[in-house]
C-alpha positions as CSV (number, residue, x, y, z in Angstrom):
1,X,26.0,-32.8,-35.4
2,X,22.9,-35.4,-35.4
3,X,20.3,-33.2,-36.2
4,X,16.3,-32.9,-34.6
5,X,13.6,-31.9,-36.2
6,X,10.5,-30.3,-35.2
7,X,7.1,-28.6,-36.5
8,X,3.8,-28.0,-35.2
9,X,0.9,-29.7,-36.8
10,X,-2.8,-27.3,-35.7
11,X,-5.8,-29.1,-36.1
12,X,-9.5,-28.0,-34.6
13,X,-8.9,-28.5,-30.7
14,X,-4.5,-27.0,-30.9
15,X,-1.6,-27.4,-31.8
16,X,0.8,-30.2,-31.7
17,X,4.2,-29.9,-31.4
18,X,5.7,-33.3,-33.5
19,X,9.6,-33.9,-33.5
20,X,11.8,-36.8,-35.4
21,X,15.0,-37.8,-35.9
22,X,16.7,-39.3,-39.3
23,X,15.2,-42.6,-37.6
24,X,12.0,-42.4,-36.7
25,X,9.8,-39.5,-34.9
26,X,10.5,-39.1,-31.5
27,X,8.4,-36.6,-29.8
28,X,4.5,-35.9,-30.0
29,X,3.3,-33.4,-28.3
30,X,0.0,-32.2,-26.6
31,X,-2.7,-29.8,-27.1
32,X,-1.3,-27.9,-24.0
33,X,2.7,-28.6,-23.9
34,X,5.1,-25.7,-25.5
35,X,8.2,-26.2,-27.4
36,X,10.3,-25.8,-23.5
37,X,8.4,-29.2,-22.7
38,X,10.1,-30.4,-25.8
39,X,13.2,-29.2,-24.9
40,X,12.9,-30.0,-21.5
41,X,12.8,-33.4,-22.5
42,X,14.5,-33.5,-25.8
43,X,17.6,-32.7,-23.7
44,X,16.6,-35.6,-21.4
45,X,16.5,-38.3,-23.6
46,X,18.6,-37.4,-26.3
47,X,21.1,-34.2,-25.6
48,X,23.9,-32.5,-27.5
49,X,22.1,-32.9,-30.6
50,X,21.0,-29.7,-32.5
51,X,17.2,-29.2,-33.1
52,X,16.4,-28.0,-36.1
53,X,12.2,-26.6,-37.2
54,X,11.8,-28.2,-40.3
55,X,8.6,-25.9,-41.7
56,X,6.8,-27.5,-44.5
57,X,5.0,-30.9,-45.4
58,X,6.4,-34.5,-44.4
59,X,5.1,-37.2,-44.0
60,X,4.8,-37.2,-39.5
61,X,2.9,-33.6,-40.0
62,X,0.5,-35.4,-42.3
63,X,-0.5,-38.7,-40.8
64,X,-1.1,-36.6,-37.9
65,X,-3.6,-33.8,-39.7
66,X,-4.8,-36.9,-41.3
67,X,-6.1,-39.0,-37.7
68,X,-7.1,-35.5,-36.5
69,X,-9.6,-35.5,-40.1
70,X,-11.0,-39.0,-40.0
71,X,-8.8,-40.2,-42.5
72,X,-6.5,-42.8,-40.6
73,X,-6.5,-44.8,-38.1
74,X,-3.0,-46.2,-38.0
75,X,0.2,-45.4,-38.5
76,X,2.7,-45.9,-40.8
77,X,5.3,-44.0,-39.2
78,X,8.7,-45.0,-38.7
79,X,9.4,-43.9,-34.3
80,X,12.9,-44.2,-32.1
81,X,11.4,-44.2,-29.1
82,X,13.9,-43.0,-26.4
83,X,13.4,-44.8,-22.6
84,X,14.2,-47.9,-20.7
85,X,13.4,-51.3,-22.1
86,X,10.2,-51.6,-19.5
87,X,9.1,-48.6,-20.8
88,X,9.9,-49.0,-24.4
89,X,8.1,-52.5,-23.5
90,X,4.7,-51.0,-22.3
91,X,4.7,-48.4,-25.0
92,X,4.6,-51.4,-27.1
93,X,1.9,-52.7,-25.8
94,X,-0.2,-49.9,-26.4
95,X,-0.2,-50.2,-30.0
96,X,-1.8,-53.3,-29.7
97,X,-4.7,-52.1,-28.5
98,X,-7.2,-52.0,-31.8
99,X,-8.4,-48.2,-32.8
100,X,-11.1,-47.1,-30.7
101,X,-11.3,-49.7,-28.2
102,X,-9.5,-49.3,-24.8
103,X,-8.4,-51.5,-21.9
104,X,-7.2,-50.8,-18.4
105,X,-3.7,-50.5,-17.1
106,X,-4.3,-54.0,-15.4
107,X,-4.6,-55.2,-18.4
108,X,-1.9,-53.9,-20.3
109,X,1.0,-54.8,-17.1
110,X,-0.7,-58.3,-17.8
111,X,0.2,-58.2,-21.5
112,X,3.9,-57.7,-20.8
113,X,3.6,-60.6,-18.4
114,X,4.4,-58.2,-15.5
115,X,0.6,-58.5,-14.0
116,X,1.7,-56.9,-10.9
117,X,3.5,-54.0,-12.0
118,X,0.5,-51.7,-12.7
119,X,1.5,-48.6,-11.2
120,X,5.0,-49.1,-12.5
121,X,2.9,-49.8,-16.1
122,X,0.7,-46.1,-15.5
123,X,3.9,-44.2,-14.6
124,X,5.7,-45.6,-18.2
125,X,2.5,-44.3,-19.9
126,X,2.7,-40.5,-18.5
127,X,6.2,-41.0,-19.8
128,X,5.2,-42.4,-23.5
129,X,6.7,-39.7,-25.8
130,X,4.1,-40.4,-28.7
131,X,0.9,-39.0,-27.1
132,X,-1.5,-40.1,-30.5
133,X,0.8,-42.3,-32.2
134,X,1.9,-44.7,-29.6
135,X,-2.3,-44.7,-28.4
136,X,-1.8,-44.3,-24.4
137,X,-5.1,-42.7,-24.7
138,X,-6.9,-46.2,-24.5
139,X,-5.8,-46.8,-21.9
140,X,-8.8,-45.8,-18.9
141,X,-8.8,-47.3,-15.5
142,X,-10.1,-51.2,-14.7
143,X,-13.5,-49.7,-13.3
144,X,-13.9,-47.5,-17.0
145,X,-12.9,-43.7,-15.5
146,X,-11.0,-41.6,-17.6
147,X,-7.8,-41.1,-15.7
148,X,-4.7,-39.2,-15.9
149,X,-2.9,-38.0,-19.2
150,X,-0.1,-35.9,-20.0
151,X,-2.1,-33.9,-22.8
152,X,-4.5,-33.7,-20.1
153,X,-8.1,-35.3,-20.2
154,X,-9.6,-32.9,-21.7
155,X,-7.3,-34.3,-24.6
156,X,-7.6,-37.9,-24.1
157,X,-12.2,-37.7,-24.4
158,X,-11.3,-35.8,-27.7
159,X,-9.5,-38.7,-29.2
160,X,-11.8,-41.2,-27.7
161,X,-14.5,-39.3,-29.4
162,X,-12.7,-38.5,-32.6
163,X,-11.8,-42.5,-32.4
164,X,-15.8,-43.5,-31.6
165,X,-16.9,-41.6,-34.4
166,X,-14.4,-42.3,-36.8
167,X,-15.9,-43.5,-40.3
168,X,-13.5,-45.9,-41.9
């Protein structure tokens, strides 16, 4: 039986649940999400797998910790994306947003050659299963305002502030 492994990463601002398969990282939670949030996502996107707690050091946890400690601005983890073709195209475009910079939803829609799909882009970003690693926190409103974020606007502020203060 296929397995999904998970663990929690404790950082200054809270605890983040992460999960991975043998193919790569598949889920990164937020400060406000619990195991139940992950389990609901897992049952929808990877049903019929054994979910196993994997306490201990691993590269997935290490890189999240390094990011929050100001030691890492890019992730070099294999990713196991679970979503529609459209969602994955949006998420892959998010990976191109430079560290410490922000863009508007319309910019992402243009980059995926679908400039009228701004709302659909917003929905896809809201479904991003890899917060932090796929930097959806770097997408803001066209007028410069912080808009919705799966982990809550407070977490979005923390992530953007963290990136603006990095000294790499």
